[in-house]
C-alpha positions as CSV (number, residue, x, y, z in Angstrom):
1,M,44.4,1.3,-34.2
2,G,44.6,-2.5,-34.3
3,R,41.8,-4.8,-33.2
4,R,42.0,-6.2,-29.6
5,L,41.4,-9.9,-29.5
6,I,39.4,-11.5,-26.6
7,S,41.3,-14.2,-24.8
8,G,39.9,-17.6,-24.4
9,D,39.0,-16.9,-20.7
10,G,37.3,-13.6,-21.7
11,L,35.4,-15.3,-24.4
12,A,34.0,-17.9,-22.0
13,V,32.9,-15.1,-19.6
14,L,31.2,-13.3,-22.5
15,W,29.3,-16.3,-23.6
16,G,28.3,-16.9,-20.0
17,L,26.9,-13.4,-19.7
18,L,25.0,-13.8,-23.0
19,F,23.5,-17.1,-21.8
20,A,22.5,-15.7,-18.5
21,C,20.7,-12.8,-20.2
22,S,18.8,-15.1,-22.5
23,A,18.1,-18.7,-21.4
24,G,18.7,-18.1,-17.7
25,A,16.8,-14.8,-17.4
26,E,14.6,-14.4,-14.3
27,P,11.0,-15.6,-14.9
28,P,8.1,-13.1,-14.4
29,Q,7.5,-12.3,-10.8
30,G,5.0,-14.5,-9.1
31,V,3.0,-14.3,-5.8
32,R,3.7,-15.9,-2.5
33,F,1.3,-16.3,0.4
34,L,1.0,-18.4,3.6
35,A,-2.3,-20.3,3.8
36,T,-3.8,-21.3,7.2
37,G,-7.3,-22.1,8.5
38,D,-9.3,-23.9,11.2
39,V,-6.9,-22.6,13.9
40,P,-6.5,-21.6,16.7
41,Y,-9.1,-23.7,18.4
42,F,-7.8,-23.2,22.0
43,D,-6.2,-20.3,23.8
44,A,-3.1,-22.6,24.3
45,A,-2.8,-22.7,20.5
46,L,-2.8,-19.0,20.0
47,P,1.0,-18.5,20.8
48,R,1.8,-21.3,18.4
49,Y,-0.4,-19.7,15.7
50,R,1.4,-16.4,16.3
51,E,4.7,-18.2,15.9
52,L,3.5,-19.8,12.7
53,L,2.6,-16.4,11.2
54,E,6.0,-15.1,12.2
55,L,7.7,-18.1,10.5
56,G,5.6,-17.4,7.4
57,T,6.4,-13.7,7.2
58,E,10.1,-14.5,7.4
59,R,9.7,-16.1,3.9
60,A,8.6,-12.7,2.5
61,P,5.0,-13.5,1.4
62,D,2.9,-10.9,-0.4
63,F,0.1,-11.6,2.1
64,L,-1.2,-14.1,4.7
65,V,-4.5,-16.1,4.3
66,H,-6.9,-17.5,6.9
67,V,-9.7,-19.5,5.2
68,G,-12.0,-19.5,8.2
69,D,-12.8,-21.0,11.6
70,I,-10.7,-18.7,13.8
71,K,-12.1,-20.7,16.8
72,R,-13.7,-24.0,17.6
73,S,-17.5,-24.2,17.4
74,T,-18.1,-24.3,21.1
75,A,-15.7,-21.5,22.0
76,P,-17.3,-18.1,22.9
77,C,-18.4,-15.9,20.0
78,S,-17.9,-12.8,22.0
79,D,-16.6,-9.5,20.6
80,E,-13.5,-10.0,22.8
81,A,-12.8,-13.4,21.2
82,F,-13.1,-11.9,17.7
83,A,-11.0,-8.9,18.7
84,S,-8.1,-11.0,19.9
85,I,-7.8,-12.6,16.4
86,G,-8.4,-9.2,14.8
87,D,-5.5,-7.7,16.8
88,L,-3.3,-10.6,15.7
89,F,-4.1,-9.9,12.1
90,R,-3.6,-6.2,12.6
91,D,-0.1,-6.8,14.0
92,Q,1.1,-8.6,10.9
93,P,3.6,-6.9,8.6
94,V,1.7,-7.8,5.5
95,P,-2.0,-7.8,4.6
96,V,-4.3,-10.6,5.7
97,V,-6.9,-12.2,3.4
98,Y,-9.6,-13.6,5.7
99,T,-12.9,-15.3,4.8
100,P,-15.2,-16.4,7.6
101,G,-15.9,-20.0,8.6
102,D,-19.0,-21.5,10.2
103,N,-17.6,-21.6,13.7
104,E,-17.5,-17.8,14.0
105,W,-21.1,-17.3,13.2
106,T,-23.4,-20.1,12.1
107,D,-22.5,-22.1,15.3
108,C,-22.8,-19.2,17.6
109,H,-26.3,-20.2,18.6
110,L,-24.8,-23.1,20.6
111,E,-25.1,-22.6,24.4
112,P,-21.3,-23.0,25.1
113,A,-20.6,-20.5,22.3
114,G,-22.9,-17.9,24.0
115,G,-26.3,-18.6,22.5
116,Y,-25.9,-15.7,20.0
117,Q,-28.2,-15.1,17.0
118,P,-26.0,-16.2,14.0
119,R,-26.9,-13.3,11.7
120,E,-26.1,-10.8,14.4
121,R,-22.7,-12.3,14.8
122,L,-22.1,-12.3,11.1
123,R,-22.9,-8.6,11.0
124,R,-20.5,-8.1,13.9
125,L,-17.7,-10.0,12.1
126,R,-18.2,-7.8,9.0
127,Q,-17.8,-4.7,11.2
128,L,-14.8,-5.9,13.2
129,F,-12.8,-7.4,10.4
130,F,-13.8,-5.5,7.3
131,K,-15.1,-2.0,8.3
132,D,-11.9,-1.1,10.0
133,G,-9.3,-1.2,7.1
134,A,-6.4,-1.3,9.6
135,V,-7.3,-4.9,10.6
136,L,-6.6,-6.7,7.3
137,R,-5.1,-3.8,5.3
138,L,-6.6,-5.1,2.1
139,D,-6.3,-1.8,0.4
140,R,-2.5,-2.5,0.0
141,L,-3.5,-5.3,-2.3
142,G,-5.9,-3.1,-4.3
143,A,-8.8,-5.2,-3.2
144,E,-12.3,-4.6,-4.5
145,H,-15.1,-5.5,-2.1
146,Q,-18.5,-6.8,-3.1
147,K,-21.3,-4.4,-2.3
148,A,-22.7,-4.4,1.3
149,P,-23.6,-6.4,3.1
150,F,-21.3,-9.0,1.5
151,V,-18.1,-6.9,2.0
152,E,-16.1,-10.1,3.0
153,N,-16.0,-11.1,-0.7
154,I,-13.0,-9.5,-2.3
155,R,-10.9,-9.8,-5.4
156,F,-7.6,-8.3,-6.6
157,I,-5.0,-8.9,-9.3
158,R,-1.2,-9.2,-8.7
159,S,1.3,-10.3,-11.3
160,D,-1.4,-11.2,-13.7
161,I,-3.0,-13.5,-11.1
162,L,-6.7,-13.0,-10.0
163,F,-7.4,-13.7,-6.3
164,V,-11.0,-14.1,-5.2
165,T,-12.7,-14.9,-1.9
166,L,-16.2,-16.3,-1.6
167,H,-18.2,-16.7,1.7
168,V,-18.9,-20.4,1.6
169,V,-18.9,-22.1,5.0
170,G,-19.0,-25.6,6.4
171,S,-22.0,-27.2,8.0
172,H,-23.9,-27.3,4.7
173,N,-23.2,-23.6,4.0
174,N,-25.9,-22.8,6.6
175,R,-28.5,-24.3,4.4
176,Q,-31.0,-25.5,7.1
177,P,-34.4,-26.3,5.5
178,K,-36.2,-26.5,8.9
179,R,-35.1,-22.9,9.8
180,A,-36.7,-20.2,7.7
181,K,-34.3,-17.4,8.7
182,A,-31.3,-19.6,8.0
183,M,-32.6,-20.5,4.6
184,E,-33.2,-16.8,3.9
185,E,-29.6,-16.0,4.8
186,F,-28.3,-18.9,2.8
187,R,-30.2,-18.0,-0.4
188,E,-29.1,-14.3,-0.2
189,R,-25.4,-15.1,0.4
190,D,-25.3,-18.0,-2.1
191,A,-26.7,-15.8,-4.8
192,A,-24.2,-13.0,-3.9
193,N,-21.4,-15.5,-4.1
194,Q,-22.5,-16.6,-7.6
195,R,-22.8,-13.0,-8.8
196,F,-19.4,-12.1,-7.5
197,L,-17.9,-15.2,-9.1
198,K,-19.5,-14.4,-12.5
199,E,-18.2,-10.9,-12.3
200,S,-14.8,-12.2,-11.5
201,I,-14.9,-14.5,-14.5
202,R,-15.7,-11.5,-16.7
203,Q,-12.9,-9.5,-15.2
204,A,-10.5,-12.4,-15.7
205,K,-11.3,-12.6,-19.4
206,A,-11.2,-8.8,-19.8
207,R,-7.8,-8.5,-18.0
208,G,-6.2,-11.5,-19.6
209,V,-5.1,-13.0,-16.3
210,K,-2.7,-16.0,-16.3
211,A,-4.0,-17.8,-13.2
212,I,-6.8,-17.6,-10.7
213,V,-6.8,-18.4,-7.0
214,I,-10.1,-18.9,-5.0
215,F,-10.4,-18.9,-1.3
216,F,-13.3,-20.1,0.8
217,H,-13.8,-22.1,4.0
218,A,-15.9,-25.1,3.2
219,D,-15.0,-28.5,1.9
220,P,-17.7,-28.6,-0.8
221,G,-17.6,-32.4,-1.1
222,F,-15.9,-33.0,-4.5
223,D,-15.9,-36.7,-3.8
224,R,-19.6,-37.0,-3.0
225,E,-21.7,-38.9,-5.6
226,K,-24.5,-36.4,-5.1
227,P,-23.6,-32.8,-4.3
228,D,-24.7,-31.3,-0.9
229,P,-27.5,-28.8,-1.9
230,G,-25.7,-26.2,0.1
231,F,-22.7,-26.4,-2.2
232,K,-24.4,-27.2,-5.5
233,A,-24.2,-23.6,-6.9
234,T,-20.6,-23.3,-5.7
235,L,-19.5,-26.4,-7.6
236,E,-21.4,-25.3,-10.7
237,G,-19.7,-21.9,-10.5
238,L,-16.2,-23.5,-10.2
239,R,-16.9,-25.6,-13.3
240,A,-18.2,-22.5,-15.2
241,L,-14.9,-20.8,-14.2
242,V,-12.6,-23.4,-15.6
243,E,-14.8,-23.8,-18.7
244,Q,-14.8,-20.1,-19.5
245,V,-11.2,-19.1,-18.5
246,S,-8.5,-21.3,-19.9
247,V,-5.9,-20.7,-17.2
248,P,-4.7,-22.7,-14.1
249,V,-7.0,-22.4,-11.1
250,L,-6.2,-23.0,-7.5
251,L,-8.8,-23.4,-4.8
252,V,-7.7,-23.0,-1.2
253,H,-10.1,-24.1,1.5
254,G,-10.3,-25.6,5.0
255,D,-13.1,-27.3,7.0
256,S,-12.0,-30.9,7.1
257,H,-8.7,-30.3,8.9
258,E,-6.8,-32.5,6.5
259,K,-4.0,-31.4,4.3
260,R,-4.8,-32.3,0.7
261,I,-3.3,-31.3,-2.6
262,D,-5.1,-32.8,-5.6
263,H,-7.3,-32.3,-8.7
264,P,-10.8,-33.2,-7.5
265,L,-13.0,-31.2,-9.9
266,T,-14.6,-33.0,-12.8
267,D,-16.2,-31.6,-15.9
268,R,-19.8,-32.4,-16.9
269,D,-18.6,-35.7,-18.5
270,G,-17.0,-36.8,-15.2
271,K,-13.4,-36.3,-16.4
272,L,-10.9,-34.8,-13.9
273,I,-9.9,-31.2,-14.8
274,E,-6.1,-31.1,-14.5
275,R,-6.0,-27.3,-14.7
276,F,-7.9,-27.2,-11.4
277,T,-5.9,-27.8,-8.2
278,R,-7.3,-28.0,-4.7
279,L,-5.3,-27.2,-1.6
280,E,-7.0,-28.0,1.7
281,V,-5.0,-26.5,4.6
282,P,-4.3,-28.5,7.7
283,G,-6.3,-27.5,10.8
284,A,-6.7,-28.2,14.5
285,P,-5.3,-30.0,16.4
286,D,-2.3,-29.2,14.2
287,V,-1.0,-25.6,14.0
288,R,0.6,-25.7,10.5
289,G,0.4,-23.7,7.3
290,I,1.2,-24.0,3.7
291,L,3.5,-21.6,1.9
292,V,2.1,-21.2,-1.7
293,D,4.0,-19.9,-4.6
294,V,2.1,-19.0,-7.8
295,H,4.1,-18.6,-11.0
296,P,1.7,-18.8,-14.0
297,D,4.6,-19.2,-16.5
298,R,6.1,-22.2,-14.7
299,V,5.1,-25.9,-14.9
300,P,3.5,-26.6,-12.6
301,P,2.2,-23.1,-11.8
302,F,1.6,-23.8,-8.1
303,S,4.1,-25.0,-5.5
304,F,3.6,-25.8,-1.9
305,E,5.7,-26.0,1.2
306,E,4.6,-26.9,4.7
307,V,5.5,-24.5,7.5
308,S,5.3,-25.7,11.1
309,P,6.6,-24.1,14.3
310,P,8.4,-26.2,16.9
311,G,5.7,-27.9,19.0
312,G,3.2,-27.1,16.3
313,F,0.8,-29.9,17.5
314,S,-2.0,-28.7,19.8
315,W,-4.2,-31.1,21.6
316,W,-8.0,-30.7,21.3
């Protein structure tokens, strides 16, 4: 039988297929999530926030994120107020990663908020959002919780990316030297955060992850000449993380209500660490979110897109 020659057009198609299978091959799968925080602050903003989550889920994220302050500081800290947000999270088609902010517990002693005992409200938050697995559905992410009572701290790995939440809140991280009970709570939680972060560093090294994403509420004051004592251990822990694990690191936080994407962490010599990226999500009065894509094998490894529903601005 004679040989069949490939025509010029056929040869072009063949080369195209070979090129697509090599240079143009799909990159390793990444992770996508919608990051929000410091919202909704008013009842009128709740429908807009619901619409924001709907817009986000249309983009097929792996999960949603709320980095804390599910209400304003003077809004009621009642079980009913917490449950309304819990029900919203429960209704989402994908898991929700949530870490508390100061407004939902440290500020609950304020009279307009109901005059609650902050530690009691913190216990209630842990029960309502983390005891009932159907609210956040973190099991779908394979999330590992820190031991009680610090069950709000979680970590999980997807697509060789380690995700970690730490309970670090605004208002000086509840470090109040004139209040003995507040200082006791601060020391216990601050120490638990550092234990969890150190364990996460060990796991990152053992598992050979390609990127790390950290979530917490507070703006820890990267630009302060002298660190706030409430965030000193947190900043030291972040530096230890980038020193010990040579992969890109993304911190997502809220608190200041100002969208920022930068490289604010410095090493011990005062030099900016380019591998460390900070995303601060927008917050009230805006109702906006940031769609984040993490692809460790791309340059840059993190990409960001703002998501905003029509009429996404909400007055104070």
